[in-house]
C-alpha positions in Angstrom: -2.7 -17.4 -7.3 -1.0 -19.8 -9.6 -2.0 -22.6 -7.3 -5.6 -21.4 -7.5 -5.5 -21.2 -11.3 -4.3 -24.8 -11.4 -7.0 -25.9 -8.9 -9.7 -24.0 -10.8 -8.8 -25.6 -14.1 -8.0 -29.1 -12.8 -10.7 -29.3 -10.2 -12.8 -31.6 -12.4 -12.4 -33.2 -15.8 -13.1 -30.7 -18.5 -13.4 -27.9 -15.9 -11.1 -25.6 -17.8 -13.3 -25.9 -20.9 -16.5 -25.5 -18.9 -15.3 -22.0 -17.8 -15.9 -20.9 -21.4 -18.7 -23.3 -22.2 -20.9 -22.2 -19.4 -21.8 -18.7 -20.6 -21.8 -20.0 -24.2 -24.4 -22.6 -23.3 -26.5 -20.0 -21.4 -26.4 -17.7 -24.5 -27.2 -20.4 -27.0 -30.0 -21.9 -25.0 -31.9 -18.7 -24.1 -31.3 -17.0 -27.4 -32.8 -20.1 -29.1 -35.8 -20.1 -26.7 -36.3 -16.4 -27.3 -36.1 -16.8 -31.0 -38.6 -19.7 -30.9 -41.1 -17.3 -29.4 -40.7 -14.9 -32.2 -38.3 -12.5 -30.4 -35.2 -11.0 -31.8 -34.7 -7.8 -29.7 -35.5 -6.7 -26.2 -35.9 -2.9 -25.5 -34.5 -2.3 -28.9 -31.3 -4.3 -28.3 -30.4 -7.7 -29.9 -31.3 -10.3 -27.3 -28.0 -12.2 -27.4 -26.0 -8.9 -26.9 -28.4 -7.9 -24.1 -27.9 -11.2 -22.3 -24.1 -11.1 -22.9 -23.7 -7.7 -21.2 -25.3 -9.0 -18.0 -24.6 -12.7 -18.0 -20.8 -12.6 -17.7 -20.8 -10.1 -14.8 -23.5 -12.1 -13.0 -21.6 -15.4 -13.4 -18.4 -13.6 -12.2 -20.2 -12.3 -9.0 -21.8 -15.6 -8.4 -18.6 -17.6 -8.8 -16.7 -15.3 -6.4 -19.4 -15.7 -3.7 -19.5 -19.5 -4.1 -15.7 -20.0 -4.4 -15.0 -17.8 -1.3 -17.7 -19.6 0.6 -15.7 -22.8 0.5 -12.2 -21.3 0.8 -11.4 -21.8 4.5 -12.4 -25.4 4.5 -10.8 -26.3 1.2 -7.3 -25.0 1.8 -6.4 -25.9 5.3 -3.2 -27.6 4.1 -2.0 -24.3 2.8 -2.1 -22.7 6.2 0.9 -24.8 7.3 2.9 -22.0 5.6 3.0 -19.1 8.0 3.0 -16.6 5.2 -0.4 -17.8 4.1 -3.6 -17.0 5.9 -7.3 -17.4 4.9 -7.6 -13.8 3.7 -4.8 -14.5 1.2 -6.8 -17.3 -0.3 -10.0 -15.3 -0.4 -8.2 -12.5 -2.3 -6.4 -14.9 -4.6 -9.7 -16.7 -5.5 -11.4 -13.3 -6.2 -8.5 -12.3 -8.5 -8.5 -15.7 -10.3 -12.2 -15.6 -10.9 -11.9 -12.0 -12.3 -9.1 -13.1 -14.6 -11.1 -16.0 -16.0 -14.2 -13.7 -16.5 -12.1 -11.2 -18.4 -10.7 -13.8 -20.7 -14.2 -15.3 -21.3 -15.7 -11.9 -21.9 -13.0 -10.9 -24.4 -13.4 -14.2 -26.3 -17.2 -13.8 -26.5 -17.0 -10.1 -27.5 -14.5 -11.0 -30.3 -16.8 -13.8 -31.6 -19.9 -11.5 -31.7 -17.8 -8.7 -33.3 -16.7 -11.2 -35.9 -20.4 -11.8 -36.8 -21.0 -8.0 -37.1 -22.6 -7.3 -33.8 -22.1 -3.9 -32.1 -20.3 -4.9 -28.9 -18.9 -1.4 -28.0 -19.4 0.0 -24.5 -20.9 3.4 -24.3 -19.2 4.5 -21.1 -16.2 2.1 -20.5 -14.9 4.0 -17.4 -18.2 4.1 -15.6 -18.8 0.4 -16.7 -15.5 -0.6 -15.1 -16.3 1.2 -11.9 -19.7 -0.6 -11.6 -17.9 -3.9 -12.2 -15.4 -3.1 -9.4 -18.3 -2.2 -7.1 -19.9 -5.5 -7.9 -16.6 -7.3 -7.1 -16.4 -5.5 -3.7 -20.0 -6.5 -2.9 -19.4 -10.1 -4.0 -16.2 -10.3 -2.0 -17.8 -9.0 1.1 -20.8 -11.4 0.7 -18.4 -14.3 0.0 -16.3 -13.7 3.1 -19.4 -13.4 5.3 -20.7 -16.7 3.9 -17.3 -18.3 4.3 -17.4 -17.5 8.0 -20.9 -18.8 8.3 -20.0 -21.9 6.4 -16.9 -22.5 8.6 -19.1 -22.2 11.7 -22.0 -24.2 10.3 -20.9 -26.5 7.5 -23.7 -27.3 5.1 -25.0 -23.7 4.6 -23.2 -23.7 1.2 -26.0 -26.1 -0.2 -28.6 -23.5 0.7 -26.6 -20.6 -0.8 -26.0 -22.5 -4.1 -29.7 -23.3 -4.3 -30.6 -19.7 -3.8 -28.5 -18.5 -6.7 -30.8 -20.4 -9.1 -33.8 -18.1 -8.5 -31.5 -15.2 -8.2 -30.4 -15.8 -11.8 -33.9 -15.1 -13.0 -34.9 -12.3 -10.7 -31.6 -10.3 -11.1 -32.4 -9.1 -14.6 -29.9 -11.3 -16.4 -32.4 -12.4 -19.1 -35.0 -9.6 -19.0 -34.7 -5.9 -18.2 -36.2 -4.7 -14.9 -38.8 -2.6 -16.9 -40.6 -5.9 -17.7 -41.1 -6.7 -14.1 -44.6 -6.0 -12.8 -44.7 -2.8 -10.7 -46.2 -4.6 -7.7 -43.1 -6.9 -7.5 -40.5 -4.3 -8.3 -40.1 -2.7 -4.8 -39.4 -6.2 -3.4 -37.0 -7.3 -6.1 -35.1 -4.0 -5.9 -33.9 -5.2 -2.4 -31.6 -7.5 -4.4 -28.3 -5.7 -5.1 -27.6 -7.9 -8.1 -30.6 -6.4 -9.9 -29.2 -2.9 -9.3 -25.8 -4.1 -10.6 -27.3 -5.6 -13.8 -29.3 -2.5 -14.6 -26.3 -0.2 -13.9 -24.0 -2.3 -16.0 -26.3 -2.3 -19.0 -26.9 1.4 -18.7 -23.2 2.0 -19.2 -23.0 -0.5 -22.1 -26.0 0.5 -24.2 -26.5 4.2 -25.1 -30.4 3.9 -25.2 -30.8 1.8 -22.1 -32.3 3.5 -19.0 -32.4 1.8 -15.6 -35.8 1.3 -14.1 -36.8 3.9 -11.4 -35.4 2.9 -8.0 -32.1 1.5 -9.2 -29.3 3.2 -7.3 -25.6 3.0 -7.3 -25.6 4.4 -3.7 -27.7 1.4 -2.5 -25.1 -1.1 -3.8 -22.3 1.0 -2.4 -23.9 1.0 1.1 -24.5 -2.8 0.9 -20.9 -3.4 -0.2 -19.4 -1.2 2.6 -21.6 -2.9 5.2 -20.7 -6.4 4.0 -17.0 -5.5 3.8 -17.1 -4.1 7.4 -19.0 -7.1 8.7 -16.9 -9.6 6.8 -13.5 -8.2 7.9 -14.7 -7.8 11.5 -16.0 -11.4 11.6 -12.8 -12.7 10.0 -10.6 -10.7 12.4 -12.6 -11.9 15.4 -12.5 -15.5 14.4 -8.8 -15.3 13.6 -8.1 -13.9 17.1 -10.1 -16.7 18.7 -8.1 -19.2 16.6 -4.8 -17.8 17.6 -5.7 -17.8 21.3 -6.9 -21.4 21.1 
């Protein structure tokens, strides 16, 4: 984990600072654009606080998926140590991304609280359970994509590109209630939209998830991905050992 922390911070110049600057840039940019259009609140919630509640978790889930996707190829030198296997690196990267997200979220919450914003969480226990569910889903998805990327290098480019539209259709910037009813059944196939709605429903006392949002759906998707990911990982590891 310490090795992953150093690699995450020193991967590129200014990488450590960018971990904090990325969500700040998102918040400043979209809050400014929203204010330019005459908006201050969305569904009765200050826009910047609304975005903060969903932005940091989404970036966490995205970073876990993308970091895990390149794990097996990036750390082959570490496998010379018999105590280290690919699953260790996958778990370490998940924990490191979670640690950085916690630090960033605390810093941003303290900044907003210093300016007088209400940053309290209505149901902290339920909120934490939804976050953990999102971590399990992201871990399973990341391991599946890591196996696919190992078998067919280059798929990571497609996945990284797909996260750009996912950012806008997962409810990070607008609540699902603003989505046209004709599009909602299709967009609700996206588990990240369910997670965003569920997270905000536990943060804001007056926020109600749109009809169709279900924690059971995300749980089923997470369990299926975990089962598939561990099965594929175990199968590929057995083949590698035999070879």
